[in-house]
Structure formats: C-alpha cells, structure tokens
MIKOLPA-973477 format. One record per residue (C-alpha): residue in three letters; y, z, x. Coordinates in pm, whole numbers, padded with zeros to 5 digits, always signed. Each point is the difference from the previous one (the first is absolute). Layout:
REM MIKOLPA-973477
ALAYZX;...
REM end
This chain:
REM MIKOLPA-973477
MET+45832+24400+23662;PRO+00031-00051-00379;LEU-00284+00133-00211;ASP-00075-00340-00158;VAL-00047-00150+00347;VAL-00232+00283+00095;GLY-00194-00059-00320;ASP-00031-00372+00076;LEU-00129+00078+00348;ASP-00255+00240-00144;ASP-00117-00264-00244;GLN-00033-00254+00280;VAL-00197+00246+00211;ASP-00229+00079-00294;ALA-00049-00371-00065;GLN-00080-00067+00364;LEU-00237+00296+00009;THR-00174-00119-00315;ARG-00032-00354+00140;TRP-00138+00135+00329;ARG-00243+00227-00185;VAL-00135-00290-00208;HIS-00031-00235+00298;THR-00175+00270+00206;PHE-00224+00170-00255;GLY-00012-00242-00289;PRO+00094+00088-00360;ALA+00027+00364-00097;ASP-00173-00048-00337;GLU-00363-00052+00102;HIS-00181+00109-00316;PRO-00276-00010-00095;PHE-00180+00149+00299;ARG-00357-00126+00027;ARG-00321+00082+00182;ARG-00099-00335+00137;THR-00350-00133+00062;SER+00104-00112+00349;ASP+00072+00363+00094;TRP-00357+00101-00086;ILE-00126-00286+00212;ARG+00230+00103+00287;VAL-00130+00357-00009;ILE-00364-00118+00004;VAL+00059-00249+00283;ALA+00204+00250+00204;THR-00267+00269-00040;ALA-00275-00237+00114;VAL+00194-00137+00297;VAL+00111+00343+00126;ALA-00354+00136-00040;VAL-00147-00286+00205;LEU+00266+00031+00270;ALA-00042+00378+00015;ALA-00376-00036+00043;ARG+00061-00233+00295;ALA+00302+00180+00144;ASP-00175+00077+00330;GLN-00147-00350+00038;ILE+00249-00223+00177;SER-00083-00369-00007;ASP+00104-00240+00274;ALA+00249-00165-00236;GLN+00166+00334-00078;ARG+00007+00089+00368;SER+00164-00329+00093;LEU+00259+00021-00279;PHE+00091+00360+00086;GLU+00027-00067+00371;PHE+00215-00309-00064;PHE+00272+00212-00162;ASN-00062+00322+00191;GLN+00033-00170+00339;LEU+00330-00175-00070;PRO+00269+00085+00259;ASP+00143+00353+00000;SER+00346-00154-00020;LEU-00065-00060-00371;ASP-00058+00368-00059;ASP+00346+00073-00140;LEU-00016-00302-00230;PHE-00335+00098-00152;ARG+00103+00365-00029;LEU+00309-00112-00189;ALA-00206-00224-00229;TYR-00249+00280-00063;GLY+00282+00238-00088;LEU+00185-00254-00219;GLY-00313-00049-00209;THR-00019+00372-00060;LEU+00370+00017-00087;TRP-00043-00288-00244;GLY-00266+00184-00198;LEU+00194+00327-00005;GLY+00327-00176-00070;LEU-00151-00190-00292;VAL-00090+00330-00167;LEU+00342+00158+00064;VAL+00198-00308-00101;ALA-00206-00041-00317;ALA+00054+00364-00096;LEU+00356+00074+00112;ILE+00180-00334-00016;GLY-00208-00208-00237;ARG-00060+00298-00233;ARG-00353-00122-00058;TRP-00172+00336-00030;ARG-00332-00136-00119;LEU-00008-00245+00289;ALA+00087+00273+00252;ARG-00279+00218-00137;ASP-00258-00279+00028;LEU+00105-00089+00354;ALA-00012+00362+00115;LEU-00341+00059-00160;ALA-00143-00318+00153;GLY+00117+00103+00346;ILE-00128+00357-00032;LEU-00335-00117-00137;ALA-00040-00252+00284;ALA+00077+00271+00257;LEU-00245+00250-00150;LEU-00284-00250-00036;SER+00063-00135+00349;ARG-00024+00350+00149;LEU-00311+00074-00204;ILE-00174-00320+00110;GLY+00105+00061+00360;ALA-00167+00341-00009;PHE-00333-00165-00082;VAL+00012-00261+00272;SER+00183+00187+00277;GLY-00137-00025+00353;ASP+00087-00109+00354;SER-00257-00280+00038;THR+00250-00266-00096;THR+00251+00113+00263;GLU-00266+00016+00268;ALA-00121-00346-00088;LEU+00338-00168+00020;GLN+00198+00228+00235;ALA+00306-00095-00204;THR+00352+00071+00115;VAL+00154+00233-00255;ARG+00377-00024+00016;LEU+00089+00252-00273;GLY-00165+00298+00159;SER-00304+00013-00231;SER-00327+00090+00164;SER-00186-00290-00159;PRO+00049-00280-00253;SER-00033+00137-00353;PHE-00209-00130-00289;PRO+00139-00113-00231;ALA+00359-00075+00104;THR+00166+00277-00201;ARG+00364-00103+00034;LEU-00085-00361-00090;ALA-00201+00121-00302;VAL+00301+00197-00124;ILE+00242-00292+00036;VAL-00238-00251-00161;GLY-00062+00247-00283;VAL+00375+00027-00064;VAL+00048-00378+00017;ALA-00301-00065-00229;ALA+00119+00257-00255;ALA+00348-00153+00002;ALA-00117-00362-00041;PRO+00013-00025-00383;TYR+00344+00162-00008;VAL+00190-00180+00273;ALA+00138-00351+00029;ARG-00180-00257+00214;PRO+00225+00029+00309;THR-00055+00376+00005;ARG-00378-00047-00028;ARG-00002-00256+00282;THR+00206+00230+00223;GLY-00243+00287-00053;GLN-00299-00223+00078;LEU+00173-00122+00317;PHE+00062+00357+00118;ALA-00365+00092-00071;THR-00120-00297+00208;ILE+00229+00092+00290;MET-00120+00361-00015;ALA-00363-00115+00016;LEU+00065-00201+00317;SER+00209+00280+00149;ALA-00278+00251-00063;MET-00238-00200+00219;TYR+00261-00047+00275;LEU+00081+00372+00002;GLY-00372+00081+00006;VAL+00001+00219-00312;ALA-00246-00211-00201;LEU-00281-00246+00058;PRO-00026-00320-00207;ASN-00253+00152-00242;ALA+00227+00305-00043;VAL+00297-00229-00068;VAL-00194-00189-00266;ALA-00133+00324-00149;GLY+00349+00150-00013;ALA+00147-00308-00167;VAL-00282-00024-00255;LEU+00015+00375-00067;GLY+00373-00016-00071;TRP-00051-00309-00217;GLY-00261+00189-00202;CYS+00218+00313-00029;GLY+00276-00210-00155;ALA-00252-00123-00258;ILE-00117+00357-00072;VAL+00358+00106-00078;HIS+00043-00303-00227;LEU-00319+00092-00186;ALA+00111+00361-00036;PHE+00346-00070-00140;GLY+00001-00369-00088;SER+00219-00266+00157;PRO+00258-00247-00136;GLY-00121-00303-00187;GLY+00182-00238+00232;ARG+00163-00176-00294;PRO+00331-00184+00039;THR+00305+00169-00144;LEU+00175-00132-00310;PRO+00289-00145+00205;GLN-00251-00174+00226;MET-00182-00142-00303;ARG+00326-00130-00150;GLU+00062-00187+00326;THR-00360-00123+00003;LEU+00028-00138-00353;ARG+00325-00175+00090;GLU-00170-00161+00301;LEU-00281-00119-00228;GLY+00251-00149-00243;VAL-00061+00248-00281;GLY+00320+00118-00168;ALA-00102+00339-00138;GLU+00184+00308-00115;GLY-00097+00352-00104;LEU-00263+00034+00274;GLY-00205+00318-00021;LEU-00341+00156+00066;ALA-00270-00015-00266;GLN-00106+00336-00139;HIS-00369-00037+00090;GLN-00079-00114+00355;PRO-00338-00128+00126;ASP-00145+00113+00333;ASP+00010-00340+00170;ALA+00344-00136-00095;THR+00348+00084-00125;LEU+00100-00117-00347;MET+00363-00061-00090;TYR+00179-00148-00295;ALA+00322-00197-00043;VAL+00166-00235-00246;ASP+00152-00344+00032;GLY+00154-00246-00241;ARG-00333-00068-00172;GLY-00124+00356-00035;MET-00223+00255+00172;LEU-00151-00053+00346;HIS-00294+00187+00154;ILE+00000+00024+00379;ARG-00309+00088+00205;VAL+00091+00096+00357;LEU-00237+00042+00295;GLY+00183+00189+00271;ARG-00127+00115+00339;ASP-00236+00267-00130;GLU-00108-00203-00301;ALA-00128-00262+00244;ASP-00193+00281+00164;ALA-00141+00091-00342;GLN-00091-00363-00067;VAL-00198-00047+00322;LEU-00146+00336+00104;GLY-00005+00169-00338;ARG-00145-00298-00182;ALA-00271-00047+00263;TRP-00083+00372-00002;ARG-00018+00024-00382;SER-00202-00319-00024;ILE-00264+00117+00248;VAL-00021+00368-00084;TYR+00081+00015-00370;LYS-00062-00359-00112;SER+00346-00053-00142;PRO+00062-00339-00165;PRO-00127-00267+00243;GLY+00334-00174+00045;ARG+00101-00204+00301;LEU+00094+00192+00314;HIS+00350-00129+00078;LEU+00103+00040+00362;THR+00373-00052-00062;ARG+00240+00117-00268;ILE+00116-00346-00095;GLU-00361-00116-00037;ALA-00064+00279-00250;VAL+00295-00077-00227;GLU-00054-00374+00023;HIS-00363+00038-00105;GLN+00107+00206-00301;ALA+00259-00263-00090;TYR-00263-00273+00040;THR-00240+00166-00245;MET+00280+00039-00255;LEU+00105-00363+00037;LEU-00363-00115-00025;ALA-00055+00208-00313;GLY+00321-00130-00156;SER-00102-00360+00066;GLU-00314+00061-00210;GLY+00203+00122-00296;VAL-00039+00375+00062;ARG+00308+00207-00082;VAL+00105+00165+00327;PRO+00336+00102+00151;GLU+00213-00285+00134;VAL+00012-00013+00379;VAL+00363-00013+00115;THR-00043+00007+00380;THR-00189+00148+00294;GLY+00115+00044+00357;THR+00105+00230+00282;ALA+00357+00087+00082;GLY+00226+00288+00092;PRO-00202+00280+00168;GLY-00314-00214+00008;ALA-00144+00108-00334;ALA-00210-00250-00196;VAL+00125-00044-00355;LEU-00145-00142-00320;VAL+00250-00042-00282;ASP-00134-00083-00347;ARG+00138-00005-00350;PRO-00214+00195-00248;PHE-00051-00129-00350;ALA+00107+00217-00289;GLY-00283+00187-00167;THR-00190+00325-00049;PRO-00293+00121+00218;PHE-00326+00056-00186;SER+00006+00359+00127;GLU+00301+00067-00225;LEU-00164-00140-00314;SER-00182+00221-00250;PRO-00363-00062-00100;ASP+00120-00151-00327;ASP+00226-00242+00188;LEU-00291-00114+00218;THR-00162-00207-00270;GLU-00310-00214+00049;ALA+00216-00312-00020;LEU+00229+00128+00277;LEU-00293+00097+00220;GLU-00156-00342-00053;ARG+00326-00164+00116;ALA-00010+00223+00307;TRP-00357-00105+00078;ARG+00091-00368-00036;SER+00295+00048+00236;LEU-00231+00172+00248;THR-00244-00291-00028;ARG+00280-00243+00090;LEU+00089+00219+00297;HIS-00360-00004+00119;GLU-00030-00375-00054;ALA+00285-00033+00248;GLY-00228+00170+00256;ILE+00198+00327+00006;ALA-00143+00352-00014;HIS+00274+00252-00086;LEU-00195+00312+00116;ASP+00246+00251-00147;LEU-00017-00085-00368;THR+00101+00332-00153;LEU+00180+00009-00334;ASP+00328+00052+00188;HIS-00035-00351+00142;VAL-00091-00178-00326;ILE+00321-00084-00186;LEU+00058-00103-00361;ALA+00298-00239+00030;ASP+00270+00000-00263;ASP-00117-00343-00119;GLY-00353+00137-00067;GLU-00167-00146+00308;VAL-00201+00222+00238;GLY+00083-00009+00371;PHE-00070+00188+00323;THR+00205+00166+00274;SER-00059+00168+00340;PHE-00195-00257+00201;SER+00012+00195+00328;GLU-00382+00042+00004;ALA-00083-00346-00135;VAL-00226-00242+00187;THR-00070-00370-00037;GLY-00312-00194+00091;ASP-00221+00273-00146;ARG-00345-00103+00124;HIS-00153+00345-00069;ASP+00122-00008-00364;TYR+00214+00311+00023;ARG+00151-00130-00325;LEU-00279+00198-00166;HIS+00184+00311+00122;ASP+00301-00113-00205;VAL-00220-00040-00306;ALA-00158+00342+00049;THR+00336+00168+00067;PHE+00174-00143-00306;LEU-00303+00065-00221;VAL-00012+00365+00109;ALA+00378+00041-00026;SER+00018-00148-00350;GLY-00313+00190-00107;GLU+00163+00331+00096;VAL+00283-00076-00246;VAL-00163-00179-00295;GLY-00361+00114+00040;PRO-00306-00183+00133;ASP-00089-00193-00315;ARG+00346-00155-00052;ALA+00038-00074+00371;VAL-00340-00170+00021;ALA+00057-00199-00320;ALA+00329-00136+00135;ALA-00158-00082+00336;ALA-00293-00179-00164;PHE+00237-00232-00189;GLY+00265-00042+00268;LEU-00226-00012+00303;GLY-00330-00140-00124;HIS-00350+00146-00011;ASP-00115-00151+00329;ARG+00285+00151+00201;LEU-00036+00332-00181;GLN-00369+00010+00092;GLU+00081-00070+00365;VAL+00231+00301+00018;LEU-00258+00253-00127;PRO-00132+00103+00346;VAL+00358+00030+00127;LEU+00106+00247-00271;GLN+00000+00297+00237;THR+00257+00259+00100;SER+00003-00119+00363;VAL+00148-00344-00083;LEU+00308+00142-00172;PRO+00336+00017+00182;SER+00072+00339+00151;SER+00283+00058-00249;MET-00256-00001-00284;ARG-00239+00252+00154;PRO+00060+00358-00113;HIS-00011+00288+00249;GLY-00142+00285-00207;ARG-00376+00040-00036;ALA+00014+00020-00380;GLU+00222-00309-00018;ARG-00234-00196+00228;LYS-00299+00097-00212;ALA+00183-00106-00317;GLN+00094-00334+00154;SER-00357-00058+00117;ASP-00131+00072-00350;GLY+00263-00231-00149;ILE-00098-00284+00234;ALA-00368+00053-00089;ALA+00085-00028-00371;LEU+00211-00309+00071;ARG-00287-00158+00195;SER-00242+00065-00286;SER+00242-00148-00255;ALA+00053-00309+00217;ALA-00376-00046+00046;ALA-00052+00025-00375;ALA+00278-00252-00064;VAL-00170-00264+00219;ASP-00348+00102-00121;VAL-00147+00110+00335;GLU-00133+00325+00136;PRO+00259+00210+00184;PRO-00053+00015+00377;HIS-00243+00276+00086;LEU+00108+00241+00270;THR-00275+00142+00220;GLU-00078+00355-00110;LEU+00029+00285+00247;HIS-00264+00263-00073;ARG+00001+00355+00124;ILE-00248+00102+00267;SER-00344+00082-00133;GLY-00341+00059+00158;ALA+00080-00249+00275;THR+00207+00270+00164;LEU-00305+00224+00042;ALA-00205-00288+00138;MET+00279-00083+00246;VAL+00017+00360+00121;ILE-00378+00017+00044;GLY-00002-00332+00190;THR+00282+00114+00224;PHE-00170+00329+00086;LEU-00325-00185+00078;GLY+00193-00224+00239;VAL+00167+00297+00168;ALA-00337+00176+00029;ALA-00153-00309+00163;LEU+00299-00017+00232;LEU-00027+00364+00106;SER-00373-00040+00061;GLN+00087-00220+00298;VAL+00150+00301+00180;GLY-00239+00223+00185;ASP+00220+00306+00038;PRO+00251+00071-00284;GLN+00194+00231+00235;GLU+00076-00296+00228;LEU+00127-00199-00299;TRP+00222+00290-00105;ASP+00135+00040+00352;THR+00078-00372+00007;MET+00181+00004-00335;SER+00197+00315+00081;GLN+00139-00169+00313;ALA+00134-00300-00190;ASP+00334-00147+00105;TRP+00198+00035-00324;SER+00261-00251+00107;TRP-00269-00270-00019;ILE-00121+00133-00335;SER+00356-00002-00137;LEU+00044-00358+00117;ALA-00330-00094-00166;ILE+00114+00148-00333;THR+00334-00180+00021;VAL-00156-00339+00075;SER-00263+00058-00270;LEU+00273+00043-00260;LEU+00188-00304+00132;THR-00306-00220-00059;ASN+00099+00000-00367;PHE+00290-00229+00087;SER-00237-00255+00154;THR-00237+00001-00297;ALA+00301-00026-00232;ILE+00117-00311+00187;ALA-00350-00146-00034;LEU-00001+00065-00375;MET+00345-00157-00030;GLY-00144-00312+00159;SER-00290-00016-00246;VAL+00217-00088-00303;PRO+00250-00285-00049;ILE+00268+00223-00154;ARG+00210+00240+00207;ILE-00085+00367-00037;PRO+00195+00294+00149;LEU-00102+00125+00343;LEU+00092+00364-00066;ARG-00199+00038-00323;THR-00289-00204+00137;THR-00015+00230+00302;GLU+00002+00296-00236;LEU-00289-00163-00188;GLN-00200-00040+00321;LEU+00053+00366+00083;SER-00111+00096-00350;LEU-00319-00201+00056;SER-00091+00252+00273;PHE-00047+00246-00284;ALA-00165-00246-00241;ASN-00245-00139+00258;LEU-00096+00350+00110;ALA-00091+00092-00357;VAL-00171-00327-00100;PRO-00056-00211+00313;THR+00125-00361-00028;VAL-00020-00014-00382;GLY+00273+00258-00063;GLY+00241-00164+00241;LEU-00071-00349-00132;ALA+00070+00108-00358;SER+00334+00153+00100;GLN+00092-00308+00200;VAL-00083-00238-00285;ARG+00197+00205-00250;TYR+00298+00014+00236;LEU+00001-00380+00036;GLN-00025-00038-00377;LYS+00304+00224-00036;GLN+00178-00237+00239;GLY-00070-00294-00233;VAL-00327-00142+00139;ASP-00267-00075-00261;LEU-00338+00178+00017;ALA-00193-00285+00166;GLY+00276-00056+00252;ALA+00025+00373+00076;VAL-00375+00026+00057;ALA+00002-00312+00216;ALA+00297+00122+00201;GLY-00131+00351+00056;GLY-00360-00110+00050;VAL-00052-00363+00097;VAL+00322-00096+00180;SER+00061+00333+00172;GLY-00371+00052+00071;VAL-00056-00343+00152;ALA+00317+00032+00207;ASN-00110+00345+00117;VAL-00339-00130+00110;VAL+00144-00305+00179;VAL+00282+00185+00176;THR-00212+00304+00089;SER-00271-00228+00137;SER+00261-00177+00212;VAL+00125+00335+00131;CYS-00360+00099+00072;LEU-00060-00322+00196;LEU+00319+00065+00196;ALA-00123+00352+00073;ILE-00334-00138+00124;LEU+00186-00221+00248;LEU+00232+00278+00119;SER-00236+00295-00004;PRO-00178+00090+00325;SER-00306+00105-00208;LYS-00185-00321-00082;VAL-00217-00068-00308;SER-00344-00147+00056;THR-00150-00244-00255;GLU-00323-00072+00185;SER-00210+00193-00254;VAL+00106-00232-00287;SER-00226-00307-00014;ALA+00087-00336-00158;SER-00289+00028-00249;GLN+00125+00335-00129;LEU+00348-00139-00048;LEU-00136-00307-00183;THR-00209+00222-00230;LEU+00307+00202-00098;LEU+00198-00316-00073;LEU-00279-00140-00220;ILE-00024+00324-00198;ALA+00377+00001-00054;ALA-00005-00363-00114;ALA-00281+00073-00246;VAL+00186+00295-00151;ILE+00318-00207-00038;GLY-00198-00281-00164;VAL-00159+00232-00256;VAL+00337+00154-00090;CYS+00160-00345-00042;ALA-00290-00117-00219;ILE+00040+00301-00229;VAL+00378-00034-00025;PHE+00010-00376-00063;GLY-00325-00023-00196;ILE+00071+00257-00273;PRO+00298-00103-00222;GLY+00095+00353-00100;ILE+00018+00121+00360;ARG+00173-00321+00110;LYS+00272+00048-00261;ARG+00063+00358+00103;VAL-00005-00067+00374;LEU+00175-00334+00051;ALA+00336+00086-00159;PRO+00059+00308+00218;VAL-00134-00192+00302;GLN+00250-00282-00061;ASN+00287+00246-00020;ALA-00126+00176+00311;TRP-00030-00329+00188;ALA+00359-00083-00093;ILE+00105+00325+00170;VAL-00217-00074+00305;SER+00119-00360+00040;SER+00361+00112-00045;ALA-00047+00250+00284;LEU-00147-00270+00224;ARG+00301-00225-00063;SER+00263+00270+00055;PRO+00108+00068+00360;ARG+00151+00331-00117;GLN-00325+00123-00152;ILE-00214-00110+00291;SER+00232+00164+00254;GLN+00011+00325-00200;LEU-00379+00006-00036;VAL-00059-00064+00369;LEU+00271+00242+00114;GLY-00106+00273-00242;TRP-00373+00000+00071;ALA+00038-00053+00376;CYS+00242+00293+00026;ASN-00231+00207-00220;ALA-00300-00059+00225;LEU+00195+00073+00318;MET+00174+00309-00141;TYR-00322+00161-00123;ALA-00156-00072+00338;PHE+00299+00172+00161;VAL-00057+00303-00226;LEU-00356+00023+00134;TYR+00132-00052+00354;CYS+00236+00297-00046;CYS-00284+00215-00133;VAL-00214-00079+00305;ALA+00291+00066+00237;ALA+00063+00335-00170;PHE-00341+00135+00111;GLY-00076-00173+00326;PRO+00066-00303+00220;PRO+00110-00295-00216;VAL-00229-00297-00049;ASN+00125-00356+00051;PHE+00212-00097-00302;TRP-00171-00333-00063;THR-00336+00169+00011;ILE+00131+00238-00266;VAL+00115-00302-00206;LEU-00347-00151+00023;ILE-00169+00327-00101;ASN+00235+00076-00288;THR+00006-00346-00160;GLY-00377-00037+00020;VAL-00084+00345-00134;SER+00264-00007-00278;THR-00125-00337-00126;LEU-00356+00132-00016;ALA+00108+00331-00155;PHE+00186-00149-00293;ALA-00295-00223-00079;VAL-00201+00313-00091;PRO+00035+00031-00383;VAL-00074+00373-00010;PRO+00265+00264-00070;GLY+00077+00162+00332;GLY-00202-00264+00181;ALA+00298-00151+00175;THR+00099+00334+00147;ALA-00354+00082+00101;VAL-00076-00334+00166;SER+00339-00013+00168;SER-00029+00355+00138;VAL-00346-00050+00148;GLY+00060-00357+00116;VAL+00327+00071+00179;ALA-00142+00305+00178;GLY-00310-00189+00109;LEU+00191-00299+00137;LEU+00253+00221+00177;THR-00289+00171+00174;ALA-00144-00341+00090;VAL+00321-00107+00175;GLY+00020+00311+00216;ALA+00150+00287-00200;SER-00186+00331+00002;GLN-00177+00105-00320;GLU+00239+00286-00059;VAL+00308-00224+00041;ALA-00154-00278-00211;VAL-00087+00233-00289;ALA+00334+00182+00013;ALA+00191-00330+00012;SER-00202-00141-00291;LEU+00066+00308-00212;ALA+00369-00006+00087;TYR+00014-00371-00086;GLN-00148+00059-00345;VAL+00244+00283-00067;THR+00309-00192+00116;ALA-00096-00337-00150;THR-00166+00110-00326;PHE+00065+00356-00109;ILE+00356+00081+00112;PRO+00152-00317-00158;ALA-00172+00092-00328;VAL+00231+00302-00039;PRO+00329-00197-00017;GLY-00202-00273-00172;TRP-00052+00227-00301;PHE+00376+00054-00033;CYS+00059-00375+00035;PHE-00258-00067-00270;ARG+00174+00240-00238;ASN+00340-00147+00080;LEU-00115-00358-00063;MET-00146+00109-00333;THR+00329+00169-00092;LEU+00207-00306+00093;ASP-00233-00229-00201;TYR-00130-00190+00302;LEU-00360+00097-00087;
REM end
C-alpha cells in the first residue's frame, strides 16, 4: 500500500478518535479548574445522610423490609440476568478509568476517577466496621445469592461505581453521564435481588460515592463546564450574531465565562452561563447570600433567567439616559448555555485614572449618573472603580450589571453610594471625595448614607485580606465618615464602645461561687455526689456540648430576623458565640454592647440597633419562649398548679404595674428636655419594630430562631440529666429550663444568672423525681456545657470579629 494512502488512513483514524474522544468525554481543554460551592454542599449533605443511615443501620422499617423482599424474592430464573447487570456496572466503572487513561489520554481524569473509587471503597469498609453485626440478617433471613454471609452496609461496590460516575460527571458528555447513572441504578436494584445490600445500605452506598466524587473535585478542582470556542461560534450563529475573533477574556469571574469577539460594528462582550455556572448561580448565590451576605441579588433558578434579568437592568438604565453597554441579544442555543451579548462603549475605567485625572468635576458627573441609575429603581451592588467608565465623549457610565437588582424596597442603593464614596476616597482622599459627593449627590442623600459607611457593606473585591490592610481601610472609612458628617453639618454616627472587663469580673466570679456553694449545700454526702459525677456517660456530655455550640445558629437566625436588612449567617453565628465570652464577663450588658456595635457595623443606626437587639429580639424571645413553655405545660406529665395564686393578688400586681407605667409616661412626655431626647430614638426604634411585624421573613426568622433556641437548650439539660441517671421527660425539662432561665436573667447582679439557674434547675429536677446527687451533678454539668465551655471559643471569635472590623 502506498505511503500516502497509509498516511491518509492514519489521519482519518486520528480524526475519528478525536471526534469519539470529544463526544465521549467532552472537550480536552477544561481550564480553569474550579472548586465549586455545590461540591461543598454535596460533601455536607452526604456526610449527614450517611451518618443518619449508619446510626439506624440495624433498624429495619416495614417499608425497607417490603422493598427489599420485593426484589429479593423475584424468581430465581432472573438470577443470571441480575448477575450480568451487577457485573456490567462494575465493568463500566473500571472501563471508564482505563478508557480515559489509555485511549482518551486524559490522565487527570483517570487519576480523579481512580481516587474517587479508592476513597469510596476505603470509607465504605471503614463505615462497615462500625456498624457490622448479624442482627439485620437474622431479622430478614435474606437470600444471599453471591455467597456473602450477610448484606453489607453500605453497599461497597455500588459506592465505588457511583464515586467513579460522580467524579467523571464534569468531564464527560451528557450521553456518557446518563449511561453511568443508568448502570448505577441497575446495580442498586441488582444488589437487593442478590441479597448483598438492604435498601438503607443501597442509599448509603450511592450517597457515599456521590460525596466521594465531590471530595475529589474539591481536592483537585473540576472543569468549569464552559462551552468550547467552536460550540460558542455555532451558538452565536444560531442567535444571529455574526462574530469573528472569538476568544476567552483574560480575567474570569467565578459564576460565569466571559468571552470577546468582534463584528462589523466593533467589539462584543459575551457572558456565558454553562452547566456549572448555572450551579454557581443557584447554589453558590444562595449559599453566599445566607452565610456571607453577598450582594442581595435575585436568586435565578435558570440560566436564561439570569442573563435576561441582567439585560433587563441594562435596558432599563439605558432608557433613563444612563450610559451602559448596548444589549445585542440574549438566548440559549448550542450546548444549552445561556448567553448575553452586549456591545461595550469606548472609555476608560476609573480604576485606570490617576488622582489628578479624577477631578471634582468628573466625580460630580459620576454622582449625577449614579443618581439617574438609582432614579430608575436600580441598585448596581458592585460599584467598584473597575465598573465606572469615563466614556470617550466625557460622559460617565457603568458596566457589569450581574449583581444588579430592581424594585429596591430596602434601599440597597445606599450600598452603591457607600461603595463609590469609599472607592473614590481611597484614590483622591476623603475631603475631595466628600466634596464631590455633596455637590453631585446632595446633602440629604449623603446624610442618609452615614450609618451605612461600614466595611461590611463593601463588595468582597474591595475588602483586603491582610490584618494591617483591613485596619487601614477601617481607619480610612472612619475618616471618610467624619468628613461626610462635617460636610452635612451633623454629628457622625456614634458606635457603641466596647470596654475591657473591669471589677464586674470579680463580682461575677463571687456570685458564681456563691451559687455553686448554695447548690452543693443541697447534697448531704459529697462522696455520693463525686461518685455520681465520676460515673457520667461521656457520650451524653459530648452531645450536650455539641448542641450547646449549635444553639448559636438559632440565636443568629433570631438576630437576623430582628433587623430589616440582611446580615450574614456565618458572622452573626460567630458573634453569638463571642457573646458567650462577653456575657460571662459582664452579664447581659457586655453582650448587648457587642451586639449593638455589630449591627451598627452592618449599617443599622444606633437607635435601630438598640431596638433590634433589645426591643424586637427581646419581645420575640419572651413571646416565643412563653409559647414553648405553654406547649411544654400541655405535653409534660408533671403538671403546674396555680391554686395558690388568688385573683386579688393578680389584680394588685397589675395595678402596681399600671401605676409605674403611668409615672414613667408622665415624666417622659411632661418634661420637654427628656421628651426631645427620648422620642426621636423611640420613633426610629418603632420603625424597626413595625417593619419586623410587617415582614414575613423577619417574623419567621424570629419565631424559628427563638423556638429552636429554647428547645435546644432544654435538650442540653436533658443530655446532662441522662448522663448521670435516668432521663426526665423532655417536655418537663423544657418547662424547667425556660422558667428558670427567664427568672435567672432577670437578676441584675453579676453572676446572679448562673447562681439562680444552678440552684433553680437542681431544685426543680429533684421535685420531678431525680435524686439530689443526679440533680446537682446535672445542674453543674449544664452550667459548664452551656455557659463556660462556649466562652473559650467565644474569646477567639471575639478577637477575630475585632480583627475583621465587625466589632
């Protein structure tokens, strides 16, 4: 055969192999590799599900029994078919690794698949060692067709195959993914027919493999799921955009792919949301919004919805005379990616201008353009100097509307004002920045933004990472706030001071020791108490400590519901943990001061912060805790008697309370000086309270947070009782804990809360049937787990919040 013919055949084979490789595995160029938010969520969900299933591995429900027996008792004539299916699934996973490595030459993919399978096998064996036993086999008397002595937990072979398939998912084309999922489903059914796994073991194996794939993606990163350049050329042709010179932009965001091209009229910018970018839009955006309080943009459930909303905000801004990029088209085509094509206007970003170029006149034009944008009802929410453009004709415009929102009822437009004021102040200095804002924005709007001038409202791209840089930025914002207050002739917002611990610490320690002494006096024989404590079940104590720390999430949710703005869950939880330290040092007052300062740093004014942390949260706590207490009274077998309370005594208390309220109101409204000082903060506070009453989100967060808090602390006490003796009815514990804690925190003496709580809990536990030794030991353990142990990490949280300028 001639050499040229052989060469042509080789070229054809290479072309066919390349085409097969692309259709099977997707494009070879998958950079950049990313660690996706969805993978973190998958790991967390998989860990929780496997842990729950492992804890209940020997508890077979009727539904599981029926499902297992349905498949396990199918005719023996199907044995060969299911054995074949079980083996084909295994061969698919192994073959995927070998084909990827040897034929596809995808070494990174082969490594990830092999690691996912090995990790799934190791974890499966490790988990099986903890839950091994024969009780399951004895309960079901299953027919095991593969020679195993009993069904395994979890289904190891299924975990391996699902791990391989999950690790391969971002790399392979859709038909390959669907084939792997089909084989995994067939293996799951075959495992029950062959008797090698129960339904809970099948689910655990599948979830374990799914989580192992996510672990490998987090360790090494996974492809961005973006369309290839040839696919995008076809997509643009389908959308009617004749573009040439298509390429990737140098800087890529985390939630999209940016490309550029040119047509007959000039440059085009292309924002593409591929498969994984849609994942970033939904899961990542929700996660960042809740945990970190990223810009409060809309949560778009589909890719096309996201790009269409961005196009809508640009069109709306352009209709109001704001210079923005021209929207060319939006749509989905080709591989299913959602595309936004716009035509940028020629100009220079403010970030590339020198301080001399950023004159007061130019900054004033920028502020007037921002005012027009806000008058259109649009909040940009990412107004860094990179996104403020000086057009070639001298007009100021804006780009990058991916975070923008419309219908801004919470006035997040103030975040734009604060962001641009801080950004311009860092370049030209606070005095020039404030002077330009005062002329271009107006004094009234500049005064409104003063409480919002905080580090926490800035976009993440503007927040430095180093401690020295954060301190410098915080000082710069403080100087900017003072300059702005002077420009509008008002006092700068006062942040609540955090004082170091003084003599109150000594008083708290003395009060605590008095309470412990009174508690120990209830025990006749100290040796019996020591014997009781030394025999504690540490698994219950460990559970009590864990739940005690988790209560900070519930109180964080309650605090989030006390203010109209959105605050981050993660930092708010860290604040609540830090209050364990502050409240231990200076009961109630220390924690309230930290909470108020934290809310001020989030952009809430002083009166609103006090009302949120005190009035709104306090009233909600009382109402919800009282409701929980009433529920506990109904459900608890230990009943509360009210026969000793007469109607005349109750009426006397009500009259005294009414008289006190009347005297206070007469003083406040009758003396002009006091009325002037009190009414303004009260009006601001009432605005916060009424806003909370009108907001379903705030009400639900307040109710959920405080209800969970009351029940979780009661469960901590329940665990402490169970650690030393027979457990007491849970609802009785709820009734005891809520009643005593409410009374304890009403004692305005340092250490009084600990003292009253210790004695009260021990006494009531004894009254409902616990021995004195168990009651005292449980009360002491409760104080340690609920008050003192959280204070240790609370100190570190307090220091960290101070370092990050949240306090």
